[in-house]
C-alpha positions as CSV (number, residue, x, y, z in Angstrom):
1,M,2.8,4.2,-22.4
2,T,3.7,6.5,-25.3
3,G,7.4,6.7,-26.0
4,R,8.3,4.7,-23.0
5,A,11.1,2.2,-23.2
6,V,10.5,-1.2,-21.6
7,P,12.9,-1.7,-18.7
8,S,15.2,-4.7,-18.6
9,D,14.5,-7.6,-16.3
10,D,17.1,-6.3,-13.8
11,E,15.5,-2.9,-13.7
12,L,12.1,-4.5,-13.3
13,R,13.4,-6.6,-10.5
14,A,14.7,-3.7,-8.7
15,R,11.4,-2.1,-8.9
16,L,9.8,-2.6,-5.7
17,H,7.4,-4.1,-3.5
18,K,4.7,-1.9,-2.8
19,R,1.5,-3.6,-0.4
20,M,-0.2,-2.1,-0.8
21,F,-1.1,-0.8,-3.4
22,L,-3.1,1.0,-5.8
23,L,-1.4,1.8,-8.8
24,P,-4.2,3.0,-10.8
25,S,-2.7,1.8,-13.6
26,G,0.6,1.3,-12.6
27,P,2.6,2.2,-9.8
28,V,0.2,2.6,-7.2
29,Q,-1.2,-0.2,-6.0
30,H,-1.3,-0.3,-2.9
31,G,0.0,-2.3,-1.5
32,R,-1.7,-4.1,0.9
33,L,-1.2,-7.5,1.5
34,S,-3.1,-9.5,-0.7
35,T,-3.2,-13.0,0.0
36,A,-4.2,-15.1,-2.6
37,P,-2.2,-16.0,-5.5
38,N,-4.5,-14.2,-7.5
39,K,-4.7,-12.2,-10.2
40,R,-1.4,-11.1,-9.3
41,D,-0.2,-14.2,-10.8
42,D,-2.8,-13.8,-13.4
43,I,-1.6,-10.3,-13.8
44,T,1.3,-11.4,-15.8
45,T,-1.1,-13.0,-18.2
46,S,-3.9,-11.0,-19.7
47,D,-7.1,-11.2,-17.9
48,S,-10.4,-11.8,-19.6
49,D,-11.2,-8.2,-19.1
50,G,-8.3,-7.2,-21.1
51,M,-6.3,-5.8,-18.2
52,R,-2.8,-7.0,-19.1
53,S,0.0,-6.6,-16.7
54,K,3.6,-6.5,-17.6
55,G,4.8,-9.0,-15.2
56,A,4.3,-9.6,-11.6
57,A,4.7,-6.4,-9.8
58,L,6.9,-6.2,-6.8
59,V,5.2,-4.8,-3.9
60,T,5.7,-3.8,-0.4
61,Y,4.0,-5.0,2.6
62,R,0.9,-3.5,1.8
63,A,0.2,-5.3,-1.1
64,V,-3.3,-4.5,-1.6
65,G,-5.8,-7.1,-1.5
66,V,-5.3,-9.9,0.7
67,S,-7.4,-12.5,-0.6
68,S,-6.8,-15.0,1.8
69,G,-5.5,-15.6,5.0
70,P,-5.3,-13.5,7.9
71,V,-3.4,-10.9,6.4
72,Q,-5.0,-9.0,4.1
73,R,-4.0,-6.5,2.4
74,G,-2.7,-4.3,3.8
75,R,-0.9,-4.9,2.5
76,L,1.1,-7.8,2.3
77,P,0.1,-8.8,-1.0
78,T,-0.7,-12.2,-1.3
79,A,-0.4,-13.0,-4.7
80,P,2.6,-14.7,-5.7
81,N,3.7,-11.7,-7.3
82,K,7.1,-11.2,-8.3
83,R,7.3,-8.3,-6.2
84,D,6.1,-10.2,-3.4
85,D,8.8,-12.7,-3.9
86,I,11.2,-10.0,-3.5
87,A,9.8,-8.9,-0.3
88,I,10.1,-12.4,1.0
89,A,13.3,-14.2,0.8
90,D,12.9,-17.6,-0.7
91,E,15.7,-18.9,1.4
92,V,14.2,-17.5,4.5
93,G,11.3,-19.8,3.9
94,F,8.6,-17.2,3.2
95,K,7.4,-19.2,0.3
96,S,3.8,-19.1,-0.1
97,E,1.5,-21.7,-1.3
98,I,-1.7,-21.3,-3.0
99,V,-4.5,-22.6,-0.9
100,S,-7.9,-23.0,-2.2
101,G,-7.2,-20.8,-5.1
102,V,-6.1,-18.1,-2.8
103,S,-2.6,-17.2,-2.9
104,K,-1.0,-17.4,0.4
105,G,2.3,-16.8,-0.8
106,L,4.6,-17.7,-3.4
107,A,5.3,-21.2,-4.2
108,A,8.8,-21.3,-3.3
109,P,10.8,-21.8,-6.3
110,K,11.6,-19.4,-8.7
111,P,13.0,-16.2,-7.8
112,I,10.7,-13.8,-9.2
113,E,11.7,-10.7,-10.6
114,L,10.0,-7.6,-9.8
115,R,8.1,-6.7,-12.7
116,T,6.1,-3.9,-13.3
117,V,2.6,-4.3,-13.8
118,P,1.1,-1.7,-15.9
119,N,0.2,0.6,-13.4
120,K,-1.7,3.7,-13.1
121,R,1.3,5.6,-12.7
122,D,2.4,4.5,-16.0
123,N,-0.8,5.7,-17.3
124,T,-0.3,8.8,-15.5
125,A,2.9,9.3,-17.2
126,T,1.1,9.0,-20.5
127,A,-1.7,11.2,-19.5
128,N,-3.0,13.6,-22.0
129,S,-2.5,17.3,-21.6
130,D,-5.7,17.5,-19.7
131,G,-4.2,15.4,-17.0
132,F,-6.3,12.3,-17.7
133,K,-5.0,9.0,-18.8
134,S,-5.1,8.2,-22.4
135,R,-8.4,7.0,-23.7
136,V,-8.2,3.9,-25.8
137,A,-10.6,2.1,-28.0
138,A,-13.7,4.2,-28.6
139,G,-13.4,6.3,-25.5
140,D,-12.7,3.4,-23.2
141,I,-10.4,4.7,-20.5
142,R,-8.0,2.0,-19.9
143,A,-5.1,1.6,-17.5
144,V,-2.1,2.0,-19.6
145,E,0.4,-0.8,-19.5
146,V,3.2,0.0,-17.4
147,T,6.4,-1.6,-17.7
148,R,7.6,-0.8,-14.4
149,G,8.4,-3.1,-11.8
150,P,7.0,-3.8,-8.6
151,V,6.2,-0.6,-7.6
152,Q,4.0,1.0,-9.8
153,H,3.3,3.8,-8.5
154,D,3.8,6.5,-10.3
155,R,5.1,6.9,-13.3
156,L,5.4,4.9,-16.0
157,P,7.4,2.4,-15.0
158,R,7.9,3.3,-11.7
159,A,6.5,2.5,-8.8
160,P,6.5,-0.5,-6.8
161,N,3.2,-1.0,-5.9
162,K,2.2,-0.5,-2.5
163,R,0.6,-2.7,-0.4
164,Y,0.2,-5.1,-2.8
165,N,3.1,-7.0,-3.4
166,P,5.7,-6.9,-0.9
167,A,3.6,-6.8,2.1
168,T,1.2,-9.2,0.8
169,K,3.6,-11.8,-0.1
170,M,5.3,-11.5,3.1
171,L,2.1,-12.0,5.0
172,D,0.9,-14.8,2.8
173,G,4.1,-16.6,3.2
174,F,4.0,-16.1,6.9
175,K,0.5,-17.4,7.1
176,A,1.5,-20.5,5.3
177,K,4.3,-21.0,7.7
178,V,2.0,-20.6,10.7
179,A,-0.5,-23.1,9.2
180,Q,2.3,-25.6,8.7
181,F,3.5,-25.1,12.2
182,Q,0.1,-25.4,13.8
183,A,-0.7,-28.5,11.8
184,A,2.4,-30.1,13.2
185,N,2.4,-28.7,16.7
186,G,-1.1,-27.4,17.4
187,T,0.1,-24.1,18.9
188,L,2.5,-21.3,18.3
189,G,4.3,-22.0,21.6
190,A,4.9,-20.1,24.8
191,N,5.7,-16.9,23.0
192,G,2.2,-16.3,21.9
193,T,1.2,-13.9,24.6
194,A,0.1,-10.4,24.3
195,G,1.9,-7.2,25.2
196,N,4.5,-4.8,24.0
197,F,7.5,-6.9,23.1
198,S,10.1,-4.5,24.2
199,S,12.0,-3.9,27.4
200,A,11.8,-0.9,29.7
201,S,15.1,0.3,28.1
202,G,13.4,0.2,24.7
203,A,15.5,-2.8,23.5
204,S,13.5,-5.0,21.2
205,Q,12.7,-8.5,22.4
206,G,11.5,-9.6,19.0
207,V,8.2,-9.5,17.2
208,S,5.2,-8.9,19.4
209,P,2.8,-11.8,19.7
210,I,0.1,-9.3,18.8
211,D,1.6,-8.8,15.4
212,I,2.1,-12.5,14.9
213,Q,-1.5,-13.2,15.7
214,A,-2.8,-10.3,13.5
215,A,-0.6,-11.3,10.6
216,T,-2.1,-14.8,10.9
217,A,-5.7,-14.0,11.5
218,G,-6.0,-10.8,9.5
219,G,-9.0,-8.5,10.0
220,L,-9.3,-4.9,11.2
221,T,-8.4,-3.5,14.6
222,A,-10.8,-0.6,15.1
223,A,-9.5,2.9,15.7
224,N,-10.5,5.1,18.5
225,T,-13.0,7.9,17.6
226,P,-11.1,11.0,16.7
227,T,-11.7,14.2,18.6
228,T,-10.4,16.5,15.9
229,A,-12.9,18.0,13.5
230,N,-13.1,16.7,9.9
231,S,-11.2,13.5,10.9
232,I,-11.9,9.8,10.5
233,G,-10.3,7.0,12.6
234,L,-8.0,4.7,10.7
235,S,-8.4,1.1,11.6
236,I,-5.4,-1.2,11.2
237,E,-5.4,-4.0,8.7
238,A,-3.8,-7.2,9.9
239,A,-0.3,-6.4,11.3
240,D,0.1,-2.8,10.0
241,A,-0.6,-3.9,6.4
242,G,-3.0,-1.1,5.6
243,Y,-5.2,1.7,7.1
244,V,-8.9,1.8,6.6
245,G,-11.5,4.5,7.3
246,Q,-15.3,4.4,7.4
247,V,-17.2,6.7,5.0
248,Q,-20.9,6.9,4.2
249,L,-22.2,6.5,0.6
250,G,-25.6,6.9,-1.0
251,T,-29.2,7.7,0.1
252,P,-29.9,6.5,2.7
253,P,-26.2,6.6,3.7
254,K,-24.5,3.3,4.3
255,N,-21.2,2.7,6.0
256,F,-18.3,1.5,3.7
257,Q,-14.8,0.5,4.9
258,I,-12.3,2.2,2.6
259,L,-8.6,1.8,2.3
260,M,-6.9,5.2,2.4
261,D,-4.1,5.4,-0.2
262,S,-1.9,8.4,-0.8
263,G,-0.2,6.6,-3.7
264,S,-3.1,6.5,-6.1
265,A,-5.9,8.8,-7.2
266,D,-9.0,6.7,-7.9
267,F,-11.9,6.2,-5.5
268,W,-14.1,3.1,-6.0
269,V,-16.3,0.6,-4.3
270,G,-17.9,-2.6,-5.5
271,S,-21.2,-2.3,-7.6
272,E,-24.3,-4.3,-6.8
273,T,-23.6,-6.4,-9.9
274,C,-19.9,-6.9,-9.0
275,Q,-18.3,-10.2,-10.2
276,S,-15.0,-11.6,-9.1
277,L,-12.4,-12.7,-11.7
278,A,-12.2,-15.8,-9.6
279,G,-15.8,-16.6,-10.3
280,G,-19.0,-15.7,-8.5
281,G,-19.8,-12.5,-6.6
282,C,-17.4,-10.1,-4.8
283,G,-17.7,-11.5,-1.4
284,T,-19.3,-10.3,1.8
285,H,-18.7,-6.6,1.2
286,Q,-20.9,-3.6,1.1
287,F,-22.0,-2.6,-2.5
288,L,-23.4,0.5,-4.1
289,G,-26.0,0.8,-6.8
290,S,-29.5,2.0,-7.7
291,Q,-31.1,-0.6,-5.5
292,A,-29.3,0.7,-2.4
293,S,-29.3,4.4,-3.2
294,S,-31.9,6.7,-4.6
295,T,-29.3,9.3,-5.5
296,F,-27.1,6.8,-7.5
297,N,-26.4,7.8,-11.1
298,D,-24.4,5.7,-13.5
299,T,-22.6,7.8,-16.2
300,K,-21.7,4.6,-18.1
301,V,-18.2,6.0,-18.6
302,P,-15.9,3.0,-18.2
303,F,-12.7,2.9,-16.1
304,N,-10.2,0.2,-15.1
305,V,-7.3,0.3,-12.7
306,T,-4.5,-2.2,-12.4
307,Y,-2.6,-2.2,-9.1
308,G,0.6,-3.9,-8.3
309,T,-1.5,-6.7,-7.1
310,G,-5.1,-6.8,-8.2
311,S,-7.3,-4.9,-10.6
312,V,-10.8,-3.5,-10.9
313,S,-13.0,-2.3,-13.7
314,G,-16.4,-0.6,-13.8
315,T,-18.0,2.7,-14.6
316,V,-17.9,6.2,-13.2
317,I,-21.0,7.1,-11.2
318,S,-22.1,10.0,-9.0
319,D,-23.7,9.7,-5.6
320,D,-23.6,11.4,-2.2
321,V,-20.4,10.9,-0.2
322,T,-20.0,11.8,3.5
323,M,-16.5,11.8,5.1
324,A,-16.0,12.9,8.7
325,G,-19.5,14.5,8.6
326,L,-18.6,16.5,5.4
327,L,-21.3,15.9,2.7
328,L,-20.3,15.9,-1.0
329,K,-23.5,15.9,-3.1
330,G,-23.3,13.9,-6.3
331,H,-19.6,13.3,-6.1
332,A,-18.1,11.4,-9.1
333,F,-16.2,8.2,-8.4
334,G,-16.3,4.6,-9.5
335,T,-18.2,1.4,-8.9
336,A,-16.4,-1.8,-9.8
337,N,-18.3,-4.4,-11.8
338,V,-15.3,-6.7,-11.9
339,E,-12.7,-7.2,-9.2
340,S,-9.8,-9.5,-8.9
341,V,-9.8,-11.8,-5.9
342,D,-7.3,-9.4,-4.3
343,F,-10.3,-7.2,-3.6
344,S,-13.3,-9.6,-3.8
345,A,-12.3,-12.2,-1.3
346,D,-14.3,-12.4,1.9
347,N,-11.1,-12.0,4.0
348,I,-10.5,-8.6,2.5
349,K,-11.9,-6.3,5.1
350,F,-12.4,-3.2,3.1
351,D,-15.1,-2.4,0.6
352,G,-13.2,-0.1,-1.7
353,L,-10.2,2.2,-2.0
354,M,-9.8,6.0,-1.9
355,G,-6.8,7.3,-3.8
356,L,-5.6,10.6,-2.4
357,A,-2.7,11.5,-4.6
358,Q,-3.4,14.3,-7.2
359,S,-6.2,13.8,-9.7
360,G,-3.8,13.9,-12.7
361,L,-3.2,10.2,-11.8
362,S,-6.8,9.3,-11.9
363,Q,-7.9,6.7,-14.4
364,Q,-11.5,7.9,-13.9
365,G,-10.6,11.4,-14.9
366,V,-12.4,13.0,-11.9
367,P,-11.3,15.1,-8.9
368,T,-10.3,13.3,-5.7
369,P,-12.5,13.6,-2.7
370,I,-10.2,16.1,-1.0
371,E,-10.1,18.3,-4.1
372,S,-13.9,18.3,-4.3
373,L,-14.2,19.1,-0.6
374,A,-12.0,22.1,-1.0
375,A,-13.7,23.2,-4.3
376,A,-17.1,23.1,-2.5
377,G,-15.8,25.2,0.4
378,L,-16.4,22.4,2.9
379,V,-12.7,22.5,4.1
380,P,-10.4,25.5,4.0
381,A,-7.7,23.9,1.9
382,S,-7.1,20.7,-0.1
383,I,-5.0,19.2,2.7
384,T,-5.0,15.6,3.7
385,S,-3.2,14.6,6.9
386,Y,-2.3,11.2,8.3
387,K,-1.4,9.8,11.7
388,I,-1.1,6.0,11.2
389,S,-0.7,3.8,14.3
390,R,1.3,0.7,15.1
391,L,-0.7,-2.3,16.2
392,A,1.9,-3.4,18.8
393,D,1.5,-0.1,20.6
394,Q,-2.2,-0.8,21.2
395,K,-3.0,2.9,21.0
396,N,-5.3,2.6,18.0
397,D,-5.1,6.4,17.6
398,G,-4.7,6.5,13.8
399,E,-6.7,9.1,11.9
400,I,-7.0,10.9,8.6
401,T,-7.9,14.6,8.7
402,F,-9.3,16.6,5.8
403,G,-8.6,20.3,5.2
404,A,-5.9,20.8,7.9
405,L,-3.4,19.2,10.2
406,D,-4.2,17.9,13.7
407,P,-1.7,19.7,16.0
408,S,-2.4,17.3,18.9
409,K,-0.7,14.5,16.9
410,F,2.7,16.1,16.3
411,D,5.5,18.3,17.7
412,Q,4.9,21.6,15.9
413,A,8.6,22.6,16.5
414,T,9.6,19.7,14.2
415,L,7.2,20.4,11.3
416,V,8.9,20.8,7.9
417,S,7.3,21.4,4.5
418,I,8.9,20.4,1.2
419,N,8.0,20.8,-2.4
420,N,6.4,18.0,-4.3
421,V,8.9,17.1,-7.1
422,N,6.6,14.7,-9.0
423,A,4.8,16.2,-12.0
424,Q,2.5,13.3,-12.4
425,G,0.6,13.5,-9.2
426,F,2.4,11.3,-6.7
427,W,3.5,12.8,-3.5
428,E,7.3,12.7,-3.8
429,G,10.0,14.8,-2.1
430,N,13.7,15.2,-2.0
431,M,15.3,13.0,0.6
432,D,18.4,14.7,2.1
433,A,20.1,11.7,3.7
434,V,19.8,8.2,5.1
435,S,21.6,7.0,8.2
436,V,21.9,3.9,10.3
437,N,22.7,4.4,14.0
438,G,23.8,7.9,13.3
439,Q,26.2,6.9,10.5
440,D,25.6,8.5,7.2
441,T,25.2,6.0,4.3
442,G,26.4,8.5,1.8
443,L,23.1,8.2,-0.1
444,Q,22.3,11.7,-1.4
445,G,20.3,13.2,-4.2
446,R,17.5,10.7,-3.6
447,T,13.7,11.3,-3.8
448,A,11.0,9.4,-2.0
449,I,7.3,8.8,-3.0
450,L,5.4,8.8,0.3
451,D,2.7,6.2,0.0
452,T,0.3,5.1,2.8
453,G,-0.9,2.4,0.5
454,T,2.5,0.6,0.6
455,T,3.5,-1.4,3.6
456,L,7.3,-1.5,3.2
457,I,10.1,0.7,2.0
458,V,11.4,0.0,-1.5
459,A,14.8,1.3,-2.4
460,P,17.1,0.8,-5.4
461,A,19.2,-2.3,-5.0
462,A,22.5,-0.5,-4.3
463,D,20.8,1.7,-1.7
464,A,19.1,-1.1,0.1
465,A,22.4,-3.0,0.2
466,A,24.2,0.1,1.6
467,V,21.6,0.5,4.4
468,H,21.6,-3.2,5.4
469,K,25.4,-3.2,5.4
470,L,25.2,-1.0,8.4
471,I,22.6,-3.1,10.3
472,P,24.4,-5.7,12.4
473,G,23.3,-9.3,11.4
474,A,21.5,-8.2,8.2
475,Q,21.7,-10.5,5.2
476,S,20.5,-10.6,1.7
477,D,18.0,-13.2,0.7
478,G,19.3,-13.3,-2.8
479,Q,16.0,-12.1,-4.3
480,G,15.9,-8.4,-3.5
481,G,14.8,-8.9,0.1
482,F,16.8,-8.9,3.3
483,T,16.7,-10.5,6.8
484,V,17.6,-8.9,10.0
485,P,17.7,-10.1,13.7
486,C,14.2,-9.8,15.1
487,T,15.8,-8.2,18.2
488,T,17.6,-5.5,16.2
489,N,18.0,-2.1,17.7
490,A,19.3,-0.5,14.6
491,S,18.0,3.0,14.1
492,V,17.5,3.8,10.4
493,A,16.6,7.4,9.8
494,L,15.5,9.3,6.6
495,S,15.9,13.1,6.4
496,F,13.6,15.5,4.7
497,G,13.7,19.3,4.8
498,G,16.8,19.2,6.9
499,R,15.2,17.1,9.6
500,S,15.9,13.5,10.4
501,F,13.1,11.1,11.2
502,A,14.1,7.8,12.9
503,I,12.3,4.5,12.2
504,D,11.4,2.4,15.2
505,P,13.5,-0.8,15.1
506,R,10.3,-2.9,15.3
507,D,9.3,-1.6,11.9
508,I,12.6,-2.7,10.4
509,A,11.9,-6.3,11.6
510,P,8.1,-6.7,11.0
511,L,7.7,-10.4,10.8
512,P,9.8,-13.5,11.9
513,V,10.9,-16.1,9.4
514,S,9.6,-18.7,11.7
515,P,6.2,-18.0,13.5
516,N,7.5,-19.8,16.6
517,D,10.7,-17.9,16.9
518,P,9.8,-14.2,17.2
519,A,13.2,-13.4,18.6
520,G,15.1,-15.1,15.8
521,T,15.5,-14.0,12.2
522,C,13.0,-11.5,10.6
523,T,12.3,-10.3,7.1
524,S,13.4,-6.7,6.7
525,G,10.9,-3.8,6.3
526,I,13.3,-2.4,3.6
527,V,13.5,-4.2,0.3
528,S,15.2,-3.5,-3.0
529,G,13.3,-2.7,-6.2
530,N,13.2,-0.3,-9.1
531,V,10.5,2.2,-8.5
532,G,10.8,3.7,-11.9
533,G,12.9,6.8,-11.3
534,G,16.2,5.0,-11.6
535,A,18.9,4.7,-9.0
536,Q,17.7,7.8,-7.1
537,E,14.0,7.1,-6.3
538,W,12.6,5.3,-3.3
539,L,9.0,4.2,-2.5
540,V,8.5,4.9,1.2
541,G,5.5,3.2,2.8
542,D,4.2,2.6,6.3
543,V,7.4,1.2,7.7
544,F,8.5,4.9,7.7
545,L,5.1,6.7,7.9
546,K,4.2,5.1,11.2
547,N,7.0,7.1,12.6
548,A,6.0,10.6,11.4
549,Y,3.0,12.8,11.0
550,F,2.4,13.1,7.2
551,S,0.4,15.8,5.4
552,T,-0.2,16.7,1.7
553,D,-1.5,20.0,0.2
554,V,-2.8,19.9,-3.4
555,G,-3.2,23.7,-3.6
556,K,0.4,24.4,-2.6
557,N,1.7,21.1,-4.1
558,T,3.7,20.5,-0.9
559,I,4.4,17.7,1.6
560,S,4.7,18.2,5.3
561,L,6.3,15.9,7.9
562,A,6.7,16.2,11.7
563,K,7.7,14.1,14.6
564,L,4.9,12.4,16.5
565,V,4.0,13.1,20.1
């Protein structure tokens, strides 16, 4: 936070949506969809644990914790976070109501501005020379307050938080709409059948009933078992809100469902004494502690992380971690003694989060799992590779691979590698161009933070408007979000390393404004927000990453992308 100017409301508003997702102390957040109006709302006010947030952060689909409703995290954040608002157009009807203390969406009214919750990223920016965040108050490592807006991600004010806000809000608002419709009609109508909602020619027929059902019911869609070495299947949270892998912790080893987030750098699960900021325990999750594991060791070193939506605090511990059959003995990570409802709610289907950005972003001040695997010689390089799948395709072939790339998932002739231009630890590369249906938008000199923890794409306001201007039927919702025809065939493409990667039109129109009209008007998968890097920085989440193979290399500090096969 040192020497950082507090951005104006307009700047904050522009800041982003990110679902999902983890902003260790800032930008990252992850985005998943959180559902309940939780802490997110509370985030703007100081929580009892002292975690203050500078305003509701805007997020993207992912919005991290979904505290209620079917969605979950994944990002659509649920809390009525400003960011969320942004993702959801008030006019479009994606207001969300708080139900049973869980935020399902924003309460219609006020246009919320994307604010930045103090995110890790901010902390990151203020990190000391040793790469760790600043220690405050007698060695208590605290998430620095970030002024950035919705995204949080990264840098001080930057990053719209991933999953958390945007996606979450969108999902929460959508769920509320579904509940209202079902209360009045008892069914979603004749369109609620399964299948790929596209014609043989590839033309979109609207949002797939599979997506509508998943957005409403939430939960995880299990991934197929990977055949590639050192890989974990990535289950799909709700309607592509987030991606979750199973790891084993402790002795004897127990399975934990973990949200995989390339936009943050802290790994944590709930402790055996975990308490929810909403009161009571931390739900029906798996917990770790001395009772469950004979190799558990609590260092008593405190940590706390504030995401775009949601927060956790606890202590750094060490215990055995097994990922894809690779055993890390006595790995240092965190157990959360306090969680916001965005993580503690029963409908949140993951038990913790694994940040896989670079450890300079870590609030815990410890190496990330992939860094430790490489240091121990368990993998040849500190590479993490992602193939995330689309629920509507029903392939369930998502996976995360440690130490290498999986050549069976991409066209090797299309592979490009670019330098990471972010000095704080986020995975950010230069973006050559942005086009719509082959027409160049003229947006050059941009950079993009690639974040699996964010559901949507968050772009500076002028850039988001330029893109939607070329999408037939697109309209602004007046609050930083946009609507597009659910049947759009617009091909939006982002270019990196001289290669263009097209986004499937279905990802541009993720959810309908009305649950009973999947071929009508949809919220756009691209929203406006200030990620923190000014008019040149984008936060690019799963709306894009579902359309490319994505890999990061800590040792070389590079990012690789390729077209899927």
